[in-house]
C-alpha positions in Angstrom: 12.3 21.2 -17.6 9.7 18.9 -18.7 6.7 21.0 -19.7 3.8 19.1 -18.1 -0.1 19.2 -20.3 -2.5 20.6 -17.3 -5.4 19.3 -19.4 -3.6 15.8 -19.1 -2.9 16.3 -15.6 -6.5 17.4 -15.1 -7.8 14.0 -17.0 -5.4 11.8 -15.4 -6.4 13.1 -11.7 -10.2 12.4 -13.3 -9.4 9.5 -14.2 -7.9 8.6 -11.0 -10.7 9.5 -8.5 -13.1 7.8 -10.6 -11.3 4.2 -10.2 -11.1 5.0 -6.8 -14.6 5.8 -5.7 -15.3 2.4 -8.2 -13.5 0.2 -6.0 -13.9 2.0 -2.6 -17.8 1.2 -3.2 -17.7 -2.7 -3.9 -17.1 -4.6 0.1 -14.4 -7.3 -1.1 -16.2 -9.3 1.6 -19.6 -10.1 1.3 -21.7 -13.3 1.4 -22.6 -14.3 -1.8 -19.0 -14.2 -3.4 -17.1 -16.8 -3.9 -13.5 -17.0 -2.9 -10.4 -19.3 -4.5 -7.3 -19.6 -2.3 -4.4 -20.8 -4.6 -1.6 -22.0 -2.9 2.0 -22.3 -5.0 4.6 -24.9 -4.5 6.9 -24.2 -2.2 9.7 -26.2 -2.6 11.2 -25.9 1.0 9.2 -27.1 3.8 9.6 -23.1 5.1 7.8 -21.9 2.2 5.6 -24.5 2.0 3.9 -24.0 5.6 4.4 -19.9 5.4 2.0 -20.5 2.1 -0.2 -22.8 3.5 -0.4 -21.4 7.0 -1.4 -17.8 5.3 -4.3 -19.3 3.2 -5.7 -21.4 5.9 -5.9 -18.2 7.7 -7.5 -16.4 5.4 -10.2 -18.7 4.7 -10.9 -19.4 8.5 -11.4 -15.1 8.8 -13.5 -15.0 5.4 -15.9 -17.4 7.0 -15.5 -16.6 10.6 -15.6 -13.0 10.7 -16.8 -11.8 7.1 -19.6 -14.4 7.0 -19.4 -15.9 3.6 -20.4 -19.0 2.8 -18.2 -21.8 3.2 -18.9 -24.2 0.5 -18.6 -20.1 -1.3 -14.9 -20.1 0.0 -12.7 -23.0 -2.0 -9.2 -24.1 -0.6 -7.6 -25.4 -3.5 -5.7 -28.6 -2.6 -7.6 -29.1 1.0 -9.1 -32.5 2.3 -12.1 -32.9 0.8 -13.5 -34.2 4.8 -12.2 -30.7 6.3 -12.5 -27.9 3.6 -9.7 -25.7 5.8 -6.8 -27.2 5.5 -4.6 -28.3 2.9 -2.6 -31.4 2.4 -0.8 -31.4 -1.0 0.5 -29.0 -3.7 -1.7 -28.0 -6.2 -0.6 -29.2 -9.9 -2.0 -27.1 -13.1 -4.5 -30.3 -14.7 -6.0 -30.2 -11.2 -6.4 -25.9 -11.4 -7.8 -26.1 -14.9 -9.7 -29.2 -14.5 -11.7 -27.4 -11.2 -12.0 -23.9 -13.0 -14.1 -25.6 -15.3 -16.4 -26.9 -13.2 -16.5 -23.2 -11.3 -17.2 -21.5 -14.8 -20.3 -23.5 -14.7 -21.0 -22.6 -11.5 -21.2 -19.1 -11.9 -23.8 -16.7 -13.0 -22.6 -12.6 -14.0 -24.5 -11.3 -10.6 -22.2 -13.3 -8.5 -18.4 -11.4 -7.5 -15.4 -13.3 -7.5 -12.4 -12.8 -5.5 -9.0 -14.9 -6.4 -5.9 -14.9 -4.0 -2.9 -16.8 -4.9 -0.2 -16.7 -2.9 3.5 -18.7 -3.3 6.7 -18.3 -5.0 6.4 -16.8 -9.4 9.4 -15.2 -11.7 9.3 -13.8 -14.6 11.3 -13.4 -18.1 9.7 -10.1 -19.0 7.6 -11.7 -21.2 6.3 -14.4 -19.8 5.6 -14.4 -16.0 4.9 -17.6 -14.2 3.2 -18.7 -11.0 4.9 -21.5 -9.4 3.1 -24.7 -9.0 3.9 -28.4 -9.1 4.9 -29.4 -12.5 3.9 -27.3 -15.3 3.7 -23.3 -13.9 1.1 -21.3 -14.2 1.9 -18.6 -16.6 0.0 -15.1 -17.3 -1.6 -15.5 -20.7 -3.4 -18.6 -19.1 -5.0 -16.8 -15.4 -5.7 -13.9 -18.1 -7.5 -16.7 -20.5 -9.1 -18.2 -17.6 -10.7 -14.9 -15.7 -11.6 -13.8 -19.0 -14.0 -16.7 -18.9 -16.3 -16.1 -15.8 -19.3 -14.8 -16.0 -19.5 -12.9 -13.1 -18.9 -8.7 -14.2 -16.6 -8.2 -11.0 -14.0 -10.2 -10.5 -11.0 -9.0 -8.0 -7.9 -10.5 -7.8 -5.1 -10.4 -4.9 -1.5 -12.2 -6.0 1.0 -12.4 -3.9 4.2 -13.4 -5.5 7.9 -12.5 -6.5 7.0 -10.5 -9.8 3.0 -10.7 -9.5 2.7 -7.3 -11.0 3.8 -8.9 -14.3 0.6 -10.9 -13.7 -1.5 -7.5 -13.2 -0.6 -5.9 -16.9 -2.2 -9.2 -18.4 -5.2 -9.8 -16.0 -6.6 -6.3 -15.3 -7.4 -5.2 -18.8 -9.9 -7.7 -19.2 -13.2 -6.0 -18.3 -14.4 -5.6 -14.3 -11.0 -7.2 -13.2 -9.0 -5.4 -10.5 -5.9 -6.5 -9.3 -3.8 -5.9 -6.0 -0.3 -7.6 -6.5 2.6 -7.6 -3.5 5.0 -5.9 -6.7 4.9 -3.3 -9.3 6.3 -4.9 -12.0 8.6 -8.2 -13.5 11.6 -6.2 -11.7 10.5 -6.9 -8.1 11.9 -10.8 -8.2 12.1 -11.5 -4.2 9.5 -13.0 -2.0 7.2 -10.2 -0.4 6.1 -9.5 3.0 2.3 -9.3 1.9 0.8 -12.0 2.6 1.8 -12.3 6.8 -0.3 -8.6 6.3 -3.1 -9.8 4.0 -3.6 -12.1 6.7 -3.8 -9.6 8.9 -6.3 -7.4 6.9 -8.9 -10.5 7.5 -8.3 -11.4 10.7 -9.2 -7.9 12.7 -10.5 -4.3 11.6 -7.8 -1.9 11.2 -8.1 -2.4 7.6 -11.5 -1.3 7.3 -10.6 2.2 7.4 -13.5 3.9 7.9 -15.3 1.4 10.0 -18.1 0.7 8.7 -17.9 -3.1 8.9 -17.0 -3.4 4.9 -13.8 -3.6 3.5 -13.2 -2.4 0.5 -11.0 -3.3 -2.5 -10.0 -0.1 -2.0 -8.9 0.4 2.1 -7.4 -3.7 1.8 -5.0 -1.6 -1.3 -4.1 1.0 1.1 -3.6 -1.1 4.7 -1.0 -3.3 2.4 0.5 -0.9 0.9 1.0 1.3 3.8 2.1 -2.2 5.8 4.6 -3.5 3.6 6.2 0.2 3.4 6.3 1.0 6.8 7.9 -2.9 7.5 11.0 -2.0 5.0 11.2 1.1 6.8 10.9 0.6 10.5 13.6 -2.4 9.5 15.8 0.0 7.6 15.8 -2.7 5.3 16.2 -1.8 1.0 12.0 -2.3 -0.1 12.1 -4.8 -2.7 8.7 -4.6 -3.3 5.4 -2.4 -3.7 2.1 -3.1 -3.5 0.4 -2.6 -6.4 -3.3 -1.2 -7.5 -4.5 -2.1 -11.4 -8.0 -2.3 -12.7 -7.2 -1.3 -16.5 -3.4 -2.2 -17.1 -1.3 0.8 -17.4 
């Protein structure tokens, strides 16, 4: 039989409670936040349309329902004259160049939300988010996020193997991550992005009804909806939504 150290269990529970309280206290949608929405390379047209439609809907909800300033919600790959509509695949070079400008435009008191939707992969050593041309690696994204001035940074990853990215991002101070998988083993496309659109578009994810959607409320909503989807369809669950803030 396994023996459990009661003091260790109490310490773990206190740590978990502290994490949840810290995350729950911070609304995910606030007018002074900055948001980046990044579509991955879709490959097949059905995925291109799915990824783009999801991010375009999220941008519209953030501006119209959550009162973000339009110029603080950037949809990468969008037409300059039509910032809510994606018109081309994002490259790593474009991502990197825009990120340098972003770093210069933010201050420590800002908060930042990054949402990536697309395809991903992992060889258990280096996870990748698929872009047109060279992919965005987990190590590269971790370096980019660590360079941002804001003390509070939130990341939402909806793509296969995204949980492997969480392991690299979450140890960075001030970073919390919701991922559509719990690690590199879950290699299939998740249904989480559809529920992410729903979470921003209606009031169901705001569980206490106070009008402020928190990061933990969003995690609970996404986790429950994804679990219910597989249960209701009588499918084997191929992805589990995960929450990380320290990489453990």
